[in-house]
N, C-alpha and C positions, 0 to 999 in steps of 0.2 A: 541567577536567574529565578524569581520568585515559584511558588509552586502554583501560584496562580497562573501566572503567564506560562508557565509549563502545560498547564492544563489546557488553556486556551489555545495554545500552539496544537496540540494533540488532537482537539476537537476538531480545529480547523483543516488539519492535516488528513484525518478520517473523512470529512466530509469532501474534500478537493478530491481525494484518492477514489472513495466512492463514485463521484462523478465521471472519473476517468474510466471505470470500470463498468458505469452503467453506458457510456456513450460506446464502448465495443461489445456489451451483451443485450443493449437495447432491454434492461432488465432494471427497474427500480430497486435500490437496496435500502434497506433499515441500517442507517448505520448506528443505532442505539443496540442491534441485536448481535450480542457477543458469538451467538453461534453461527450467525451468516459471517462476521468479520474472522471467525477462524476455519471456514469452510475453505480446503483445497481448492484452489483455481482450475486446477485440472482434474478435479474430480466432478462428479455428478450433478451437483448443485449449479457449479457455474459452467462446466462442460467446456472449459477453455481448452484449446490445441495449443502446440508449441508457439504457431504463428501468432497468435493471441498474446501469449507470453512476451513475445518479442515486440509486438506493437505496445503493450503495457509499459515495457521497459524504457522504449525510447521516449513515450508520451510522458512518463514520470520524471524521467532526465529533463525532459524538456519543459515541463510546469513547475518544477521545485527548482529547477536549475542547479543539479547535482549531478555526479556520476557514479552510478549503483556499481560499487567494488565488485570484480570476478569473482571473488571468497563467496561474497552470498549468493551468486547464481550458482556456482559449481558445489556449494554445500547444501544448495536447495532451501534457501532462507527466503527467497523470492517466490512465496507459494499460498500465501493467504494474504488477505488485506490489512490484518492486524500486522505480519511478519515485515509488508513492505512498509506501513507506517513506521514501524522501529527503524527500519533503515534511514528512511526520510529524515525520522528525526536526529537520528545518530548523525547523519552527514549534512545534512545543512542548518542542525540547530546545534550540536553536540550534545543533544540529550540522550544519556545514555541506555536508559529504559523506560517503558510507557507501560 
């Protein structure tokens, strides 16, 4: 897959994931701001509770037609928008890093 195609997939994935998070939080997310994309979803910026992460997990699996590996959950990788995007890209498009 070309670098341009990878970059387009990354941008689209970030935008689509941000829309899901916005639906949960009612908070508009600047998907160009790396600081926001790297904020822990359970931290004060987003203020997620465990139930929000569960809802996000279900929505991500449905929207992207993937199964998030249990190991990613157990290792704490399902914690920021950027980390979740990396999981999506790896599971859906076989892109190793973003």
